[in-house]
C-alpha positions in Angstrom: 48.3 85.1 -56.7 50.2 83.7 -59.7 47.3 84.3 -62.0 47.2 88.0 -61.1 50.9 88.2 -62.2 50.0 86.5 -65.5 47.2 89.1 -65.9 49.8 91.9 -65.3 52.1 90.4 -68.0 54.6 89.1 -65.4 54.5 85.4 -66.2 58.0 84.9 -64.9 56.9 85.9 -61.4 53.7 83.8 -61.7 55.9 80.7 -62.4 57.4 80.9 -58.9 53.9 80.9 -57.3 52.7 78.1 -59.5 55.8 76.0 -58.9 55.4 76.6 -55.1 51.8 75.4 -55.3 52.9 72.2 -57.2 55.4 71.5 -54.6 52.9 72.0 -51.7 50.4 69.7 -53.6 53.0 67.0 -53.9 54.2 67.2 -50.4 50.6 67.1 -49.0 49.5 64.4 -51.5 46.9 66.7 -52.9 46.7 65.5 -56.6 44.1 68.1 -57.5 46.3 71.0 -56.4 49.2 69.5 -58.4 47.0 69.2 -61.5 45.8 72.8 -61.2 49.3 74.1 -60.6 50.6 72.2 -63.6 47.9 73.7 -65.7 48.8 77.1 -64.5 52.4 76.5 -65.2 51.4 75.5 -68.7 49.4 78.7 -69.2 52.2 80.8 -67.9 54.7 79.2 -70.2 52.3 79.7 -73.1 52.2 83.5 -72.2 56.0 83.5 -72.4 55.9 81.9 -75.8 57.4 78.6 -74.7 54.5 76.4 -76.2 56.4 73.2 -76.0 56.9 73.6 -72.3 53.3 74.7 -72.0 52.2 71.5 -73.8 54.3 69.2 -71.5 52.7 70.8 -68.3 49.2 70.6 -69.7 49.6 66.9 -70.6 50.8 66.3 -67.0 47.7 68.1 -65.7 45.4 66.1 -67.9 47.0 62.8 -66.8 46.3 63.7 -63.1 42.7 64.9 -63.8 42.1 61.5 -65.5 43.8 59.7 -62.5 41.6 61.4 -59.9 38.4 61.4 -62.1 37.8 65.1 -62.0 35.8 65.9 -65.2 35.8 69.7 -64.8 39.7 69.7 -64.4 39.9 67.3 -67.3 37.9 69.7 -69.5 40.1 72.6 -68.5 43.3 70.6 -69.3 41.9 69.6 -72.7 41.1 73.2 -73.5 44.5 74.3 -72.5 46.0 71.5 -74.6 43.9 72.7 -77.5 45.4 76.3 -77.1 48.9 74.9 -77.0 48.5 72.8 -80.1 46.9 75.8 -81.9 49.9 78.0 -80.9 52.2 75.3 -82.4 50.2 75.3 -85.6 48.8 71.8 -85.0 45.2 72.8 -85.8 43.8 69.3 -86.3 45.1 68.1 -82.9 43.8 71.4 -81.3 40.4 70.7 -82.6 40.4 67.2 -81.2 41.2 68.6 -77.8 38.5 71.3 -78.1 35.9 68.8 -79.1 36.7 66.6 -76.1 36.6 69.8 -73.9 33.2 70.7 -75.3 31.8 67.2 -74.8 32.8 67.3 -71.2 31.4 70.8 -70.7 28.1 69.7 -72.1 28.0 66.6 -69.9 28.7 68.6 -66.7 26.5 71.5 -67.9 29.4 74.0 -67.7 
């Protein structure tokens, strides 16, 4: 539901849904849900122009993806981090994240 609000240009509303999903994931011990919600929070903050907050959430999402060993989720988080770094003007760092994302995508044939 939150993603639909982002698509409608209502990222502020989407934040509420993503935060709720993160809290449910935490209360249920569902680390994958927490990682997805953190990534979604990062993307929503990026849409709001708060790139530093987006970067923080994306880094948290990546840490969980690594912890649980989910390669697809790790690739998504790396791509999101690349976008955040690009938006901050840190092109070299963005390229590094994009290269890691591409490597994973090739390995899992995504």
